[in-house]
KOLFIKE-146114 format. One line per 10 residues: number of its first residue (from 1); their letters; for each residue x, y, z of C-alpha. Coordinates in steps of 0.05 Angstrom, whole numbers, m for minus. Example, Ala and Ser with C-alpha at 12.3 -4.5 7.8 and 13.67 -1.06 7.14 Angstrom:
! KOLFIKE-146114
1	AS	246:m90:156 ~ 273:m21:143
***
This chain:
! KOLFIKE-146114
1	LHAITAANNL	870:1409:533 ~ 828:1361:492 ~ 770:1364:541 ~ 772:1440:542 ~ 775:1445:467 ~ 717:1395:461 ~ 674:1433:511 ~ 689:1499:476 ~ 670:1473:408 ~ 609:1438:434
11	LSALIDNHIF	582:1506:452 ~ 598:1532:382 ~ 561:1472:352 ~ 501:1485:397 ~ 499:1559:377 ~ 502:1542:303 ~ 450:1487:310 ~ 403:1535:347 ~ 409:1585:290 ~ 399:1530:238
21	QGNELDIQTV	338:1502:274 ~ 299:1568:274 ~ 337:1615:320 ~ 284:1624:375 ~ 333:1666:415 ~ 340:1714:356 ~ 416:1708:358 ~ 442:1762:310 ~ 514:1772:333 ~ 556:1714:359
31	TWKRAMDMND	616:1733:402 ~ 636:1662:421 ~ 697:1634:383 ~ 717:1563:367 ~ 783:1536:396 ~ 841:1493:375 ~ 906:1476:410 ~ 949:1492:350 ~ 982:1555:323 ~ 945:1568:257
41	RSLRDIETPI	937:1640:232 ~ 889:1617:177 ~ 836:1601:229 ~ 833:1670:259 ~ 775:1688:214 ~ 733:1636:178 ~ 664:1632:147 ~ 617:1573:155 ~ 550:1560:120 ~ 517:1589:182
51	RKDGFVITAA	558:1651:198 ~ 626:1685:202 ~ 669:1656:258 ~ 740:1647:281 ~ 786:1607:327 ~ 826:1623:389 ~ 881:1579:415 ~ 855:1534:470 ~ 900:1565:523 ~ 866:1633:510
61	SEVMAILALS	795:1606:510 ~ 746:1626:564 ~ 733:1553:580 ~ 807:1546:600 ~ 800:1607:646 ~ 735:1580:675 ~ 766:1512:690 ~ 826:1545:723 ~ 783:1591:767 ~ 727:1543:787
71	RDLEDLKERI	724:1517:859 ~ 686:1453:841 ~ 639:1423:790 ~ 579:1465:813 ~ 619:1529:807 ~ 643:1505:739 ~ 570:1498:716 ~ 551:1565:743 ~ 608:1599:708 ~ 592:1564:642
81	NRVLIGYNSK	520:1588:647 ~ 545:1660:653 ~ 585:1656:588 ~ 564:1708:537 ~ 550:1677:469 ~ 524:1739:432 ~ 469:1790:424 ~ 398:1791:395 ~ 368:1841:346 ~ 353:1888:405
91	EEPIFVKDLG	427:1884:424 ~ 410:1848:488 ~ 462:1797:513 ~ 449:1723:506 ~ 482:1673:553 ~ 494:1599:557 ~ 438:1595:609 ~ 390:1620:555 ~ 414:1569:503 ~ 428:1509:549
101	GADAMALLLK	484:1459:546 ~ 523:1478:610 ~ 514:1408:639 ~ 539:1375:575 ~ 600:1420:574 ~ 613:1405:648 ~ 606:1331:633 ~ 664:1337:583 ~ 704:1373:637 ~ 688:1330:697
111	QAIHPNLVQT	755:1294:696 ~ 794:1355:671 ~ 776:1394:734 ~ 819:1346:776 ~ 893:1365:782 ~ 949:1320:757 ~ 997:1297:812 ~ 1069:1288:789 ~ 1135:1292:825 ~ 1202:1326:814
121	VDGVPTFVHA	1267:1286:805 ~ 1277:1297:880 ~ 1209:1266:896 ~ 1173:1331:913 ~ 1098:1326:899 ~ 1074:1375:847 ~ 1006:1391:817 ~ 1003:1408:743 ~ 935:1435:724 ~ 907:1483:672
131	GPFANIAHGC	946:1524:623 ~ 920:1594:608 ~ 976:1634:574 ~ 997:1695:615 ~ 1004:1740:554 ~ 934:1729:524 ~ 899:1697:585 ~ 906:1701:661 ~ 969:1658:665 ~ 957:1618:729
141	NSIVATKLAL	945:1545:747 ~ 879:1524:777 ~ 845:1546:841 ~ 832:1472:857 ~ 907:1454:852 ~ 930:1514:892 ~ 880:1503:948 ~ 898:1430:950 ~ 972:1447:955 ~ 958:1497:1011
151	KLGDYAITEA	920:1443:1049 ~ 971:1388:1040 ~ 1037:1425:1046 ~ 1071:1470:1096 ~ 1089:1516:1039 ~ 1057:1520:970 ~ 1097:1549:912 ~ 1059:1565:848 ~ 1079:1597:783 ~ 1048:1656:747
161	GFGADLGMEK	1071:1662:675 ~ 1123:1711:649 ~ 1141:1772:691 ~ 1112:1817:745 ~ 1077:1857:691 ~ 1034:1799:667 ~ 1029:1734:707 ~ 1041:1765:775 ~ 993:1822:766 ~ 940:1774:741
171	FLDLKMPYLN	952:1725:797 ~ 943:1780:849 ~ 884:1816:816 ~ 847:1758:784 ~ 864:1693:820 ~ 882:1712:892 ~ 811:1738:909 ~ 784:1667:899 ~ 837:1636:944 ~ 818:1673:1007
181	KQVDTVVIVA	892:1674:1022 ~ 942:1731:1012 ~ 1008:1715:978 ~ 1063:1711:1030 ~ 1122:1726:986 ~ 1141:1733:912 ~ 1199:1700:877 ~ 1224:1739:817 ~ 1263:1692:771 ~ 1318:1726:730
191	TIRALKSHGH	1374:1701:685 ~ 1438:1733:663 ~ 1419:1716:591 ~ 1351:1751:594 ~ 1381:1814:626 ~ 1434:1818:572 ~ 1381:1809:519 ~ 1343:1868:547 ~ 1409:1906:548 ~ 1413:1897:473
201	AADYNVKDME	1469:1845:472 ~ 1487:1821:403 ~ 1496:1751:431 ~ 1471:1737:502 ~ 1513:1673:504 ~ 1576:1716:503 ~ 1602:1756:562 ~ 1577:1827:557 ~ 1580:1868:622 ~ 1555:1931:588
211	ALKKGVPLLE	1492:1896:562 ~ 1481:1865:631 ~ 1484:1932:665 ~ 1436:1962:614 ~ 1387:1904:627 ~ 1386:1912:703 ~ 1336:1970:704 ~ 1283:1924:675 ~ 1293:1876:734 ~ 1288:1935:781
221	KHLTNVKNFG	1222:1955:750 ~ 1194:1886:763 ~ 1218:1891:835 ~ 1185:1959:842 ~ 1120:1929:817 ~ 1123:1876:872 ~ 1138:1929:925 ~ 1080:1971:901 ~ 1034:1912:916 ~ 1062:1913:987
231	LPYVIALNHF	1092:1844:984 ~ 1161:1818:1004 ~ 1204:1788:948 ~ 1268:1752:932 ~ 1306:1747:866 ~ 1321:1676:843 ~ 1380:1682:796 ~ 1369:1620:753 ~ 1440:1596:739 ~ 1461:1568:672
241	YNDDQEEVGF	1522:1523:668 ~ 1557:1572:620 ~ 1541:1636:659 ~ 1603:1680:666 ~ 1623:1684:739 ~ 1640:1758:735 ~ 1571:1773:708 ~ 1539:1730:763 ~ 1582:1765:815 ~ 1562:1833:788
251	LMNWAELNHH	1487:1819:794 ~ 1494:1788:864 ~ 1534:1849:887 ~ 1484:1897:855 ~ 1427:1864:892 ~ 1464:1866:958 ~ 1483:1940:950 ~ 1411:1958:933 ~ 1382:1915:990 ~ 1346:1866:944
261	PIALARGFAE	1343:1795:973 ~ 1374:1747:923 ~ 1394:1674:918 ~ 1434:1637:865 ~ 1388:1581:841 ~ 1426:1520:815 ~ 1365:1475:812 ~ 1375:1454:739 ~ 1445:1427:752 ~ 1441:1406:825
271	GGKGMVDLAH	1367:1392:839 ~ 1341:1409:908 ~ 1411:1417:936 ~ 1421:1476:890 ~ 1358:1511:915 ~ 1369:1507:990 ~ 1392:1580:998 ~ 1331:1604:959 ~ 1285:1560:1001 ~ 1312:1588:1066
281	KVVELAELKS	1302:1659:1041 ~ 1230:1644:1019 ~ 1214:1615:1088 ~ 1243:1675:1123 ~ 1205:1725:1080 ~ 1140:1686:1085 ~ 1140:1698:1160 ~ 1141:1774:1151 ~ 1076:1812:1158 ~ 1054:1848:1095
291	EFKPVYDKTD	992:1886:1073 ~ 971:1875:1001 ~ 956:1938:961 ~ 917:1926:896 ~ 936:1964:833 ~ 864:1987:824 ~ 800:1991:865 ~ 742:1944:852 ~ 697:2003:841 ~ 741:2033:787
301	LPKVKIEKIA	710:2031:718 ~ 744:1982:670 ~ 775:2039:631 ~ 807:2066:694 ~ 831:1996:714 ~ 865:1988:646 ~ 898:2057:653 ~ 923:2041:723 ~ 954:1975:701 ~ 986:2007:639
311	KNIYGASEVV	1015:2067:676 ~ 1032:2037:744 ~ 1054:1967:723 ~ 1081:1976:652 ~ 1103:2048:658 ~ 1062:2076:600 ~ 1055:2151:596 ~ 990:2147:558 ~ 935:2097:541 ~ 897:2103:476
321	FSKKALKQLE	833:2066:463 ~ 807:2050:393 ~ 736:2072:375 ~ 715:1999:378 ~ 744:1991:448 ~ 711:2055:473 ~ 644:2033:445 ~ 651:1965:478 ~ 668:1997:545 ~ 607:2041:540
331	TYEQLGWNLP	563:1981:525 ~ 592:1940:582 ~ 583:1998:631 ~ 510:2003:611 ~ 502:1928:623 ~ 534:1933:691 ~ 595:1891:674 ~ 644:1928:719 ~ 694:1871:725 ~ 768:1861:737
341	VCMAKTPLSL	812:1868:675 ~ 856:1815:643 ~ 907:1848:597 ~ 928:1813:532 ~ 998:1840:517 ~ 1065:1816:490 ~ 1110:1785:544 ~ 1172:1807:506 ~ 1167:1880:526 ~ 1134:1925:578
351	TGDPKIKGLP	1103:1961:519 ~ 1056:1932:467 ~ 1114:1926:418 ~ 1154:1861:425 ~ 1215:1894:392 ~ 1224:1946:447 ~ 1271:1918:499 ~ 1296:1940:567 ~ 1260:1994:608 ~ 1225:2040:559
361	TDFTLTIQEI	1198:2107:581 ~ 1147:2156:552 ~ 1109:2104:510 ~ 1036:2097:491 ~ 997:2033:500 ~ 940:2023:450 ~ 878:1981:468 ~ 845:1954:406 ~ 788:1912:434 ~ 753:1892:499
371	RPSLGAGFLV	724:1822:503 ~ 678:1800:560 ~ 695:1734:595 ~ 636:1735:642 ~ 643:1662:662 ~ 715:1674:681 ~ 694:1739:715 ~ 736:1790:678 ~ 742:1833:616 ~ 800:1819:568
381	ALTKGIMVMP	834:1881:542 ~ 872:1866:477 ~ 930:1912:462 ~ 945:1931:390 ~ 975:1874:350 ~ 962:1818:400 ~ 935:1753:371 ~ 894:1702:410 ~ 906:1652:354 ~ 981:1654:342
391	GLNKTPRALE	1015:1634:277 ~ 1075:1590:266 ~ 1143:1623:258 ~ 1185:1619:195 ~ 1220:1555:217 ~ 1170:1514:257 ~ 1200:1461:303 ~ 1154:1410:270 ~ 1197:1412:208 ~ 1258:1389:247
401	MVIDSEGNLI	1227:1332:287 ~ 1250:1261:275 ~ 1221:1198:307 ~ 1247:1127:310 ~ 1210:1064:292 ~ 1179:1062:362 ~ 1152:1132:356 ~ 1203:1164:403 ~ 1226:1234:388 ~ 1301:1231:374
411	Q	1311:1300:344
***
């Protein structure tokens, strides 16, 4: 994260220095934002002696996405050179390749491009690499780590953040094309607590069969999304020690009656032993032949891609674009930037409103802005209200932390 933040802000410094030193490129509008790995709403919009600016959280920066999607150091440099930094007085785009500095940025990232090898408590080798958020970025670990896992293991399991509406869709539409490998099967992780929460339970820690039943349609929507991509799937019911057995039994029976593969995952309490049933089901499903069906065609215009995701994946009945977003789409079409789309949307709801739970119907999704991430290779569509620099909540965890004399966190 430090290397990504440093590379991002090096580019900001180079842009400002170029303007200060005479502005030979005639930079009039700067679209590039600074980055910081800290929630701080005060940094969303700032003004420096040079220009108006702002920050995004590092996980949502284009440098993070570029690092995660690059094959190697040369690909990293090529992607950095394609980054849009702004426009001149003729409204022509200006890129890093025009300004320079790609090699210096890559130098800061030369160690960060290598995955971190760790192991689980059971000794299973695991790569941890890159961290783009799945709500405001593409939500997947790196191409390098995934390809390395595919080469070294018989089976490679990787995570895509949040649900099938965000991380999975982005993995399949934005990351998978660079892997040259189709996903064999999808594991949908569900919990009794989450389903009860989406069933409007007053307290999801308390037994509430009615709320659980009301939350099940949301799970079914996620399963439908997987099926619409043409891929096999299995539900991993992530078991909590205090889950009510009747509620667990209900969901297991529901899945069986509706022909949804499911396994009770007790990995937290039992380690690998508690995941054997799930592992067997994944192996069986991975052997099945499947034919991937993308949610949109590559030739679709970005506006159409956004509408297809919103209607087919989220279930929106209508998509509304702000005047700003429509103008941006028109500009990008004229420039030939017909790229895949990365949606920036709340993970707490299928809608753009985090307060709307369960499986909503007949809702409108509003797109407020479209930002080009040309180095990453996609356009970011920001839904109304989404923030790429989050703020702290009313009671930040930082206010409750206590350390001992050795610097260990004890509370």
